C-alpha positions in Angstrom: 70.3 134.5 155.4 67.7 131.7 155.4 66.4 130.2 152.1 63.0 131.9 152.8 64.5 135.4 153.3 66.7 134.8 150.3 63.8 133.9 148.1 61.9 137.1 149.0 65.0 139.2 148.6 65.7 137.8 145.2 62.1 138.4 144.0 62.3 142.0 145.4 65.5 142.6 143.5 63.8 141.4 140.3 60.9 143.8 140.9 58.3 141.1 141.4 56.5 139.2 144.1 57.6 135.7 145.2 55.5 132.9 143.9 54.5 130.4 146.6 53.1 127.1 145.2 51.1 124.8 147.5 50.8 121.1 146.9 49.5 118.3 149.2 52.4 116.0 149.9 51.8 112.5 148.7 48.9 113.4 146.3 48.1 111.2 144.6 51.0 109.0 145.4 54.6 109.4 146.6 56.5 109.2 143.3 54.0 111.4 141.4 54.1 113.9 144.3 57.9 114.1 144.1 57.8 114.8 140.4 55.0 117.4 140.9 57.0 119.2 143.5 60.1 119.3 141.4 58.1 120.5 138.4 56.5 123.5 140.1 59.9 124.6 141.5 61.6 124.2 138.1 58.7 126.2 136.4 59.1 129.2 138.6 57.9 128.7 142.2 60.1 130.6 144.6 58.8 128.7 147.7 57.2 125.3 147.9 54.4 125.0 150.5 53.9 121.3 151.3 50.6 120.3 152.9 50.9 117.5 155.4 47.8 115.4 154.8 45.5 115.3 157.8 42.1 113.5 158.3 40.4 116.7 159.7 41.7 119.6 157.6 39.4 122.3 159.0 41.0 125.2 157.1 40.7 123.5 153.7 37.9 123.5 151.2 36.8 120.4 149.2 39.7 120.6 146.7 42.4 120.3 149.3 40.3 117.9 151.5 40.1 115.5 148.6 43.9 115.9 148.0 44.6 115.0 151.6 42.3 112.0 151.3 44.1 110.8 148.2 47.4 111.2 150.0 46.3 109.4 153.1 44.9 106.6 151.0 48.3 106.2 149.3 50.0 105.8 152.7 51.3 109.2 153.3 52.4 109.9 156.9 54.4 112.8 158.3 57.5 110.5 158.1 56.8 110.1 154.3 56.4 113.8 154.0 59.8 114.3 155.4 61.1 111.7 153.0 59.4 113.6 150.2 61.0 116.9 151.3 64.4 115.2 151.3 63.8 114.0 147.7 62.9 117.5 146.6 65.9 119.0 148.4 68.3 116.7 146.5 67.6 118.6 143.3 66.6 122.1 144.5 67.5 124.8 147.0 64.0 126.3 146.9 62.6 126.9 150.4 60.1 124.3 151.6 57.4 125.3 154.1 55.2 122.7 155.8 51.5 123.6 156.0 50.2 121.5 158.8 47.9 121.1 161.8 49.0 121.0 165.4 47.6 117.5 166.1 50.2 116.1 163.7 53.0 118.0 165.4 51.8 117.2 169.0 51.2 113.5 168.4 54.8 113.0 167.3 56.2 115.4 169.9 57.0 119.0 169.1 60.8 118.6 169.4 60.9 115.4 167.4 58.6 116.8 164.6 60.6 120.0 164.2 64.0 118.3 164.3 62.8 115.7 161.7 61.5 118.5 159.5 64.7 120.5 159.6 66.8 117.4 159.0 64.8 116.7 155.9 65.6 120.1 154.5 62.4 121.9 155.5 62.9 125.7 156.0 59.7 126.8 157.7 56.4 125.7 159.2 52.8 127.1 159.3 50.7 125.4 161.9 47.2 126.5 160.9 45.3 125.9 164.1 47.9 127.0 166.6 47.5 130.6 167.8 50.6 132.5 168.9 49.4 132.6 172.5 49.8 128.8 172.6 52.8 128.4 170.3 55.7 128.8 172.8 56.9 125.2 172.5 56.8 125.2 168.7 58.5 128.5 168.6 61.3 127.4 171.0 61.9 124.2 169.0 61.8 126.0 165.7 64.3 128.6 167.0 66.6 125.9 168.3 66.7 124.0 165.0 66.7 127.0 162.7 63.2 126.5 161.3 61.3 129.7 160.4 57.7 130.2 161.6 54.9 131.5 159.4 51.9 133.1 161.0 48.4 133.8 159.6 46.5 137.1 159.6 42.9 137.0 158.5 40.4 139.7 157.4 38.8 139.4 160.8 42.1 139.8 162.8 41.8 142.9 165.0 44.6 145.4 165.0 45.2 144.7 168.7 46.4 141.1 167.8 48.8 142.1 165.0 51.8 142.9 167.2 51.5 139.5 168.9 51.2 137.7 165.5 54.1 139.7 164.0 56.3 138.9 167.0 55.7 135.2 166.6 56.6 135.0 162.9 60.2 134.7 161.7 59.8 133.7 158.0 56.8 135.6 156.6 53.3 136.6 157.4 50.5 134.9 155.4 47.5 137.1 154.8 44.4 134.9 154.2 42.6 137.3 151.9 39.1 136.0 152.6 37.0 134.4 155.3 36.3 130.7 155.1 38.3 127.8 153.7 40.7 127.3 150.8 39.5 127.1 147.2 39.4 128.7 143.8 37.4 132.0 143.5 36.3 134.0 140.5 37.5 137.3 141.9 40.1 138.6 144.3 38.8 139.6 147.7 38.4 143.3 148.4 40.6 145.3 150.7 43.8 143.4 150.2 46.1 146.4 149.7 44.7 148.0 152.9 45.2 144.8 154.9 48.8 144.4 153.7 49.6 148.0 154.6 48.0 147.4 158.1 50.2 144.4 158.7 53.3 146.3 157.6 52.8 148.8 160.4 53.7 145.9 162.8 56.2 143.8 160.9 59.1 144.2 158.5 58.7 140.6 157.4 57.4 139.8 153.9 53.7 139.5 153.6 52.3 136.8 151.2 48.6 136.8 150.1 46.7 133.7 149.5 43.3 131.9 149.5 41.2 132.0 146.4 43.9 133.1 144.0 43.7 131.1 140.8 44.4 133.1 137.7 47.3 135.2 136.3 45.2 138.3 136.6 44.5 137.6 140.3 48.2 136.9 140.9 49.0 140.3 139.4 46.5 142.0 141.6 48.0 140.5 144.7 51.6 141.0 143.5 50.9 144.8 143.1 50.8 145.2 146.9 52.2 142.0 148.5 55.7 140.5 148.8 54.4 137.1 147.8 51.4 135.4 146.3 50.2 131.9 147.3 48.4 129.6 144.9 47.1 126.3 146.1 43.8 124.9 145.0 44.3 125.9 141.3 47.5 123.7 141.3 45.8 120.9 143.3 43.1 120.9 140.6 45.8 120.2 138.0 46.8 117.1 140.0 43.1 116.0 140.3 42.5 116.5 136.5 45.5 114.3 135.7 44.6 111.3 137.9 43.7 109.2 134.8 47.2 109.7 133.3 49.5 110.5 136.2 52.6 110.6 134.1 51.4 113.9 132.6 50.8 115.7 135.9 54.2 117.2 136.2 54.2 118.7 132.7 50.7 120.1 133.3 51.8 121.7 136.5 54.8 123.2 134.8 52.6 124.9 132.3 50.2 126.2 135.0 52.9 127.5 137.3 54.7 129.2 134.4 51.5 131.0 133.4 50.6 132.0 137.0 54.1 133.1 138.0 54.2 135.5 135.0 51.7 137.6 136.9 54.1 138.3 139.7 56.1 140.9 137.7 55.4 144.4 138.7 54.8 147.0 135.9 
């Protein structure tokens, strides 16, 4: 069983949803980022989603765009992201999923990127702007190296595309609960339970819900129907708020993750 499947199975056995924590790799610098990643895992994150900083992050809102900018300015490259993943893997068996854009994969070479990611201890990859119809090369390389693929379903995804998306995913399916870009929202999007049920008609893989989830109450709402809950911008904001005293970022993230992850328990 892969680390990703094991994480969801363990959460299910404990009658809760898996907590997926997103951080931008290298934000605000390499050493602080390593400490931050280790902290969120130790505080209760079942899966660590690592954003690979990119200069044109079209799926991300201002919070994650600025995080990517900070990471790039600190010298973060895909090679440094792999190094960071190795550092996290030294102290944790938590699954690591890369959140990336196809330009970064293509520019290095698909085979080379996937092989390097797997060697670094990465377990899965979500390529945001790569539709299943054009993902054959990534899928083949991922399969050859034992890297799980994560695919996105959006509120606007028609039922006719769900079988194709489900067939392309091997790790889990990420339901983007609202249209637009990443970012903190005051309320959960409507229609999430119905969307998760619709996805499950086409796939037995876990379904994780994300985009806009930022409070324990919102985590609990998503956990009531989904196998996993993804929180990103709310954690990246903790990093941003700690820029003046970077030594305190890890502890602040620990407190935030502990609070949010408490919402994954099912009543």
